[in-house]
LOKOLTI-487251 format. One record per residue: residue in one letter; z, x negated, y of N, C-alpha, C, O in turn. Coordinates in steps of 0.2 Angstrom, whole numbers, plus 5000, padded with zeros to 4 digits. Each point is the difference from the previous one (the first is absolute). Example, Ala and Ser with C-alpha at 12.3 -4.5 7.8 and 13.67 -1.06 7.14 Angstrom:
2
A503949344972500050045006500049965006500349954999S499350075006500149965006500350045005500149975006
//
This chain:
449
X515450105047499749944997500449945001500450005005X499649964990500449945001499749955004499449974999X500950015007499749965005499849934997499649965002X500950024993499949934997499350004996499749955001X500250104996499450004996499450015004499549974999X500550075007499550005004499849945003499449985001X501149985001499949935003499749954995499649965001X500650054992499749964995499350024999499649955000X500250115000499350024999499649975006499449984999X500950035007499649985006499949925000499549975002X501050004996500049924999499549984995499649965001X500350084993499549994995499350015003499649964999X500350095005499450015003499849955005499449975000X501150005004499849955004499849944997499649965002X500750024992499849944996499350014997499749955000X500250114998499350014997499549995006499449974998X500750065008499549995005499949925001499549985002X501149994998500049925002499649974994499649955002X500550074992499649964994499350025000499649974997X500250095006499350024999499750015007499950065002X500049895002499850015007499350035001499649984996X500350065009499350035001499850054996499450025000X501050014995499850054995500250065002500550034997X499350005009500350065003500050064995500450045000X499049974996500050064996500549994994500350054998X499849895000500549994994500750015003500550044997X499749945010500650015003500150085001500650024998X498950015004500150085001500150034993500550055000X499249934995500150044993500749984998500450054997X499949895004500649984997500650045004500450024998X499549985009500550035004500050084998500650025000X498950014999500050074999500450014993500350055000X499649914996500450014993500749985001500450044998X499849905005500649985001500550055004500650014999X499150025006500350055004500350064996500550045002X499249974992500250054995500649984996500350054996X499849895003500449974994500849995002500349984995X499950035011500749995001500550054996500449974997X499450095002500550044995499949984993500550014996X498949965002500049984993500449944999500450004995X499749955010500449944999500750025000500549974997X499750095007500750025000500250034993500549994998X499050044999500250034993499949954995500450014995X499249955005499949954995500149935003499549965001X501150015000500149945003499749944996499949955003X500050064991499849954996499349985002499849944999X499850105004499349995002500149955006499649955000X500950065004500049955006500349934997499849955002X500750054993500349944998499449964996500049945001X499650094996499449974996499449995004499549974998X500650045009499449995005499450034998499449975000X500650094998499450044998499550015005499449994999X500850025007499550015006499749935001499350005000X501049955000499749945001499549984995499549975001X500750044993499649994994499350045000499549984998X500650095003499550045000499549995006499450004999X500849975006499649995006499649935000499649995004X500649974991499649944999499650004994500250024994X499149985007499650004994500149954995500249945001X499750084993500149964994499449945000500249944998X499350085005499449955000499550025005499850065001X500049895003499450015005499549954999500149945000X499350094999499449964998499550015006499850055001X500049895001499450005006499549954997500149954998X499350075003499449964997499450015004499950055003X499749904996499350005004499550044995500049994994X499650055010499450034996499449985003499850035005X499849924993499449995002499450044997500150014994X499450015010499550044997499349995004500149985006X499450044991499349995004499750075001500050044996X499749975010499750065002499350004997499849954997X499850105005499350014997499549955004499549994997X500849985008499649945003500249934998499849955003X500650054992500349944997500449965005500149945000X500250105005500549975004500750014997500250054997X500249895004500750004997500550035004500049995006X500450054992500650035003500649994997500049994994X500650005010500649994997500550065002500150015006X500250024989500550055002500749984997500049954996X500550085006500749994997500250054995500050065002X500249934992500250054996500850004999500349945001X500050114997500750015000500250044994499750044998X500949944998500350054996500849985000500249954999X500150105003500750005001500450044994499950065000X500449904996500350034994500750015002500449954999X499850115003500650015004500650014995500549975001X499550084994500650014996499850034994499650044999X500649934995499850024993500650024996500050004994X500550035010500650024996499950064996500350014995X499250035007499950064996499450004995499950044996X499749905005499450004996499549955003500249975005X499250024993499549955003499950025007500050065001X499849905003499850015007499450055000499649994996X500550065008499450055001499950015007500450025004X499049984998499850015007499349985001499749964997X500050075008499350005002499849935003500449965002X498950034998499749955004499650035006499750055000X500449925006499750035006499549945003500249955001X499250075000499549965003499950035007499750055001X500549915004499950035007500249945005500449964998X499250035007500149945005500750005003500249955002X500250104998500750005003500549974995500549995002X499350004992500449984995500349935001499649955002X501150044998500349935001500650014996500250054997X500249905002500650004996500550065001500350034996X499849985011500550055002499850074998500450044998X498949975002499850074997500150014993500350054997X499549894999500150014993500850004998500150044995X500349935009500750004998500350075002500450024996X499450015009500250075002499850054994500450044998X499049955000499750044995500449994993500150054997X500049895002500349984993500750035000500350024995X500149975011500750025001500050084999500450024996X499250025007500050074999499850024993500350054998X499349914999499850014993500650004995500050044995X500549925006500549994996500450074999500150024995X500050015011500450065000499550064998500350054997X499149955005499550054998500050004992500050064997X499949895000499949994993500750024997500050044994X500549945009500750024997500150085000500350034995X499450005010500150075000499750044995500150064998X499349914999499650044995500450014994499950044996X500649915003500450004994499649974994500350004994X499249975008499649964995500149935000500349975004X499649994990500249934999499549955004499749964996X500350045010499649965004500449975006500450035004X499549904997500249975006499650005006499550045000X500649935005499650005007499749945002500349944999X499050065003499649955002499550025004499850065000X499849905003499450025004499649935002500249954999X499250065002499549955001499450025004500050055003X499649904998499450015004499749945003500149954998X499450065007499749955004499850025006499950065002X500049905003499750015007499350015000499649985005X500150054990499350004999499850075002500350054998X499149965005499850075003499450024995499449975001X500750084995499450024996499550045003499450014998X500750015008499650045004499349965002500149955002X499450084997499349975001499849954995499549975001X500950024994499849954995499650034995500150064998X499449904999499650034994500550004994500549964999X499250074996500450004993500049934997500549984998X499049985003500049934998500549965003500449964997X499750055010500549965004500750024997500449965000X499750115000500750024997500149974993500649984999X498950024997500149984993500249925000500549984997X499249985008500149935000500749995003500449964997X499850085008500749995002500550024995500549964999X499450104998500550024995500149954994500549994998X498949985000500049954995500449945002500449974996X499550015010500449945003500750025000500549954999X499750105004500750035000500350004994500649974999X499150054996500350014993500149934997500449994995X499149975006500049934997500749965002500249964996X500150065009500749975001500550054998500549984997X499450095004500650054999500150004993500650024998X498949974997500150024993500649974997500350024995X499849925007500649964997500750035002500549984996X499550065008500750035002500150074998500550035001X499050004996500050074998500050014992499849964997X500350105001500050024993500450064999500450025004X499450024990500350074999500850005000500350055001X500049894997500749995000500349965005500649995001X499049995004500249965006499950035007500550025003X498950004998499850035007499350044999499549974997X500550095005499550044999499750035007500350055002X499249925000499750025007499650064999499950034995X500050005011499650075000499649995007499949955003X499850114999499650005006500450025006500650024999X499249975007500350025006499450015005499450004998X500849995009499450005005499549954998500249944999X499250075001499549964999499849984993499649964998X500850064997500049994993500050064996500550044999X498849984999499950064997499849994993500149944997X499550115000499849994993499549944999500049964995X499650035010499549945000500349945000499949964995X500650035009500449935000500449994994500049954997X500350115001500449994994499649984994500249964996X499250075003499549984995499949925000500049974995X499850015011499849935001500749954998499949954997X500650075006500649974998500249994993500249954997X499850115000500250004992499449964996500249974995X499250045007499549964997500149935000499949964995X500350015011500149935000500749984996500049954997X500550105003500649984997499850004992500249954997X499450095001499850014993499649934998500149984994X499550005010499649954999500449935000499849964995X500750035009500349945000500550004994500149954997X500350105002500550004995499750014993500449994995X499050045004499850024994500450054996500150004994X500250055010500450054997499950065004499950015006X500050054990499950065003500750045001500250044996X500149945009500750035001500050055005500049995006X499850074992499950055005500650025004499950025006X500749974992500650015003500149955006500650015003X499049944998500149955005499950035007500249975005X499350074995499850035007499950074999499750034995X500550015010499950075000499550035005499949965005X499950104995499550025004499349994997499550005004X500449994990499449984996499650065000500250065000X499149934998499650064999500250034993500349984996X499550095004500250044995499749984993500250014995X499249965005499749974994500349944997499849984995X500649995009500349934997500750005002500249945003X500250114995500749995000500450045006500649995001X499050045004500350035005500350074998499950024994X500550015011500350064998499850065005499849995006X500150064991499850065004500650025005500649984998X499350045008500450015005500249945004500450015005X499549934993500249945003499750005007500349995005X499050034996499750005006500350055005500149995006X500150074991500350055004500850005002500250035004X500149924992500750004999500450005006500550045001X499449915004500449995006499950065004500550035003X498950004998499950055004500350074997500450045004X499549974990500350064997500849995000500350055002X500049894997500749995000500350025006500550035001X499249955005500250015006500050085002500550025003X499050014995500050085000500550034996500450055003X499849924991500550034996500749995003500450055000X499749895003500649995003500150055006500550025001X499049995003500050045006500250074998500450045003X499349984991500150074997500850014999500350055001X500049904996500750004998500450005006500550035000X499349935005500450005006500150075003500550025002X498950014999500050075003500350054996500350045003X499849954990500350054996500850005002500350054999X499949895003500850005002500150045006500650025001X498950005003500150045005499750074999499850045004X500049974989499750074998499450015004499850055002X499849904998499350005003499549974995500249974995X499250045007499449974996499549975004500050015006X499549964991499449975003499550055002499649995004X500450064992499550065001500050025007500550025003X498949985000499950025007500149955005500050025006X500349924992500249955005499449975003499549984996X500550015010499549965004500249924999500649985002X499049984995500249934999499549955003499450015001X500949935000499649945002500149944996500649994998X498949984999500049944996499749955003499450005001X500949945001499749945003499749964994500250014994X499249965008499749964995499450044997500050065001X499649904995499550044997499849964993499450004998X501149965000499949964994500250044994500150065000X500149904995500250034994500650055000500050064998X500549915005500650045001499950075004500250054998X499449945008499950065004499650054997500150065000X499449924996499550054997500450044995499950065000X500549914996500350044995500650035002500350054997X500049935009500550045003499750075003500350054998X499149945005499750065002499850054995500150065000X499649914994499850044994500650044998500050064999X500649915000500650034997500350055005500250064998X499849925008500350055006499550065000500350065000X499149944999499550055000500250054994500050065000X500149904994500150044994500750045000500150054997X500449925007500650035001500050055006500550035001X498949995002500050055004500049985008500050045004X500149904997500049975007499349995003499550004996X500549995010499349985003500149945004500350005005X499349954993500049935004499450015005499450014998X500849985008499550015006499849935003499550005004X500849954994499849935003500149944995500550014996X499149945004500149944997499649955004499750015005X500449924993499849955005499849944996500149994994X499649965010500049934997500149965006500350025005X499649914995500349965005499650005006500249985005X499350064996499650015006500150065004499950015006X500450044990500250075003500150054995500149984995X499950085008500250064995499550065001499750015005X500350024989499650075000500550065000500550004997X499350045008500450075000499550054998499550015003X500750034992499650064997500450064999500450004995X499650045010500550065000499950044993500550034998X498949984999499950034994500449974994500050034995X500149915006500349964994499549944998499450025000X500949934999499649944998499650024993500250024995X499149965006499650014994500049944995499849955002X500650064993500249954995499449974997499949944999X499650104999499449974997499649965005499749954997X500250065009499749965005500449945001499749945000X501050065000500449945001499949954994500049945001X500050094993499949964994499349975000500049944998X499550095004499449975000499949955005499749944999X500650075007500049945005500449944998499849945001X500850074997500549954998499949974994500149944999X499850104995500049974994499349984997500049964996X499550075007499349994998499749955005499749954998X500250085008499649965005500449955004499749965003X501050044996500449955004499850005008499949955003X500150115000499850005007500650025004500650014997X499349995009500650015005500150085001499650044998X501049985004500250075000499650045005499950064999X499849905006499650045005499450034997499750055003X500149934992499450024996500150074998499550044997X501149985002500250074998499650055005499950064998X500049935008499750045005499350024998499750055002X500049904994499350024997500050064996499450034999X501149984998500150064995500350065003499950064998X500549935007500450065003500049995008500449965003X499150075000499950005007500650035004500149985006X500350064991500650045003500649955000500550025003X499549934994500549955000500049965006499549995003X501149974998500049965006500249934998500549994996X499249965007500249934999500349975006499750015005X500949964994500349975006500149934998500449984996X499249985008500049924999500649975003500250015006X500249954990500649965002500550055002500549985003X499550084995500550055002500650004995499949974994X500750065007500550004996500050074996500050055003X499949944991500050074996500650045000500050064999X500649915003500650035001500050045006500650045002X498949965002499950055006499950074997500050055004X499749964990499850064997500650044998500449974996X499750095007500650044997500050024993499450014997X501149985000500150024993500750014998500549995003X499650054991500650014997500349954995500649985000X498949994997500149954995499649935001499450015000X500949945001499749935002500049964994500649994997X498949985001500049954994499649945002499449994999X501049965004499749945002499849964993500549984997X498950005003499749974993499649945001499649994996X500449985010499649955002500349934999499949964995X500650025010500249935000500750005003500350065003X500049894998500749995002500050015008499649995004X501050044998500150015007499550045004499849985006X499950074991499550045004500350065004499750035004X500949994994500450055004500549975004500549984998X499450025009500549975004500550055002499950064999X500649925005500550055003499650055004500250065000X499349925004499750055004499650054996500050065002X499649914993499750054996500450054996499850054999X500849924999500550044996500250065005500150064998X500149925008500250055005499550065001500150065001X499249924999499550055001499950044994499950065001X500249914993499950044994500650055000499950064998X500749925004500650055000499850065005500150064999X499749925007499850045005499550054998500050065002X499549924994499550044998500150054994499650034997X501149965000500150054995500149974993500050044995X499949895004500149974994500750014997500550005003X499550024990500650024997500249954994500549994998X499049975000500149954995499549945000499450015002X500849934997499649945000500149974993500649994998X498850004998500149974994499549935000499450015000X500949944999499649935000499749994994500249984995X499150025006499649984994499849925000499849974995X500350005011499949935001500749965000500550034999X499549915001500649965000500249995007499749965004X500950064998500349995006499650025006499949965005X499850104995499550025005500450025007499650015005X501050014994500450025006500449955003500449964996X499650025010500549955003500750035000500150064999X500449895002500750025000500150055006500450054999X499249945007500150055005499850074998500350055002X499149954994499750074998500550034995500150065000X500249904995500550034995500650035004500250054998X500049925007500650025004499850075003500450055000X499049965003499850065003500050064995500250055001X499549934993500050054994500750024998500150064999X500349895000500750024998500450045005500450044998X499549945008500450045005499750075001500450045002X499049974997499750075000500150044994499850054999X500649924996500150034993499350024997500050054996X499549905005499450014996500149974993500349954999X499450084996500049974993499649945000499450005003X500949954995499649935000500149964994500549994998X498950004999500049974993499749935001499449995002X501049954997499749945001499549984994500150024995X499549935007499549984995500249984993499750014995X500949955005500349974994500150064995500149984994X500050085009500150054995499450054999499850014995X499950015011499450045000499449984997499650034997X500349905004499349974997500149974994499649964998X501050054998500149974994499550024994500149974995X499650085006499550034995499549954997499850004995X500049965010499549954998500249954995499749994994X500949985007500349954996500350034993500049984995X500250095006500250034994499450014995500149994994X499450035009499450014995499749944998499749994994X500449955010499849944997500449984994499749974996X500950055005500549984994499850054994500049974994X499850095007499750044995499449974997499950004994X499749975010499449964997500249944996499749994995X500849985007500249944996500350034993499949974995X500450095005500350034994499450014995500049994994X499450045009499550024996499649944997499850004995X500249945009499749944998500449974994499749984996X500950025005500549984995499950034993500049974995X499950105005499950044994499350014998499950034995X499649945009499350014999499950085000499650024995X500650015010500050075000499650025006500049965005X499850114996499750025006500350085001499850044995X500549975010500350075001499550045004499649975004X500550104996499550045003500250005008500649985001X499050055003500250005007500650055001500449985004X499650084993500550045001500749984997500550015004X499549954991500649974997500349955005500650005001X498949965002500249945004500350035007500549985003X499150074999500250035007500750044999500449995005X499750044989500750034999500549955000500550015003X499449934994500549955000500149975007500649995002X498950005002500049985007500550055004500449985004X499450094995500450055004500749994998500450015005X499849984989500750004998500349945003500650005002X499149944998500249945003500250015007500549985003X499050055001500150015007500650055001500449995005X499650064991500650055001500749964999500450015003X499649954992500649964998500149955006500650005001X499049975002500149965006500350045005500549975003X499250084999500250045005500750024999500550005005X499750034989500750024999500549945000500550015002X499349934996500449955000500249985007500649995002X498950015002500149985007500450055004500549985004X499450084994500450065003500749994998500550015004X499649984990500750004997500449945003500650015002X499149934998500349945002500250015008500549975002X499050065002500250015007500650045001500449995004X499650064992500650055000500649964998500650015003X499449954991500649974998500349955005500649995000X498949985004500349955004500050025007500049965005X500150114996500250025007499450015005500150015006X499349994991499450015005499550064997499549984998X500850085001499650054997499350015004500050005006X499550004990499350025002499749935003499450015002X500949944998499749935002499749974994500349964997X499050055002499749974995499949935000500049964995X500050015011499949935001500649964997500049954996X500650085006500649974998500150014992500249954997X499650115001500150014993499549964996500249974994X499250015008499549964997500349934999500049974995X500250005011500349945000500649994996500049954996X500450095004500750004996499850004993500249964996X499450095002499950014993499649944997500249984994X499350005009499649944998500449945000500049964995X500450035010500549945000500550004994500149954997X500250105002500550014995499749984993500349964996X499150075003499749984993499849934999500249974995X499650005010499849935000500649964999500049954996X500550065009500649965000500450004993500249954998X499850114999500450014994499649954994500449974996X499050035004499649964996500149935001500149964995X499950025011500249935002500749984998500149944998X500350105003500749994998500149994992500349954998X499350094999500149994992499749934998500249984995X499350005009499749934998500349945002499849954998X500750065006500349945003499749975006499650035003X500649914999499749975006499449964998500149944997X499450095004499349974998499550015005499549975000
//
């Protein structure tokens, strides 16, 4: 490697940290990507000359706004809303909205930065962005959530549009919230622009497979990884963290592909069920009743609930972290390897710490980063935009087939780029390199803007 380029990349990272103090998640995401790009800058010196890294790491626009709302007791609350429109070289900004008390600018910037490369890997015409608020929907009534969403959209609406920025859901933002947000957008603008928001209900512009897409896509990517070692998901003992949308549909597709998921979790603890997670019960608890995972025991006395425990203590062959960032530490990764794990496929955004990634790579474990493995959600969101634009509606089978082909394409692109740049089998480097090159080439073509 060229030490001059290495020093330049290190210097760029130091400047980014200095310009963005206190945003540890953003720093982590940037460093993970930049560590892959030295051979790219060696091969394409014009990227360094045109300062592509510096330009990609600086958002095109950062919007922070006040969100006032009243609860059912007529008490006024104030939350903070965010939308970071990171990069539009490939198309309108595209990325979800997260409602969670942990949300602050650094979280949104890390998610938006990852979204640039994730969206680029799909090969579809979408840029990268992310948004959200430090609002906690748990324990709130439907009326309270409606009032919050309406207040949030009253500010956000002026910054979005089907040709500008297209939000979707994320943690804390499901079909209910998307409905309230779109309803307010339509009310304010007096336009039924279905392509402005994705994740809509099937009766009013939504797409079949959108709900399942991130989880299904993660399972498809895991299947392709295992194929490179002449292996399959069939018969594999699996663990999926989380119990939200991504987790539920990862479990569903893993079961369809012949694997057995024995554990899942929420923020309070995890369920272990040796016979395999009962998906119908999980859906009833999480999608219908909105209850905690411990209530699974009311249906299956032979299951075990571990409060505040680490789900990664459960031995498995395939691990699919699908909850939140930095959930697999170096210690957890080492235990997974010790217990026989052969592959890790990230369904969440950056769920493995740098120390955990090093453990997996040193042990020659198949490791798929979230920017590649969980791209199924945004891919199907874009398919929803296509259907909205043509006033069309595709069948479940047709849409799932397109999703499977997109995920296979992402897998193959990451695999090939890793090999081309001297890191065969390193999906993280392959994803970073492939995504960066596509975005950088588009930016070069458009000049210094």
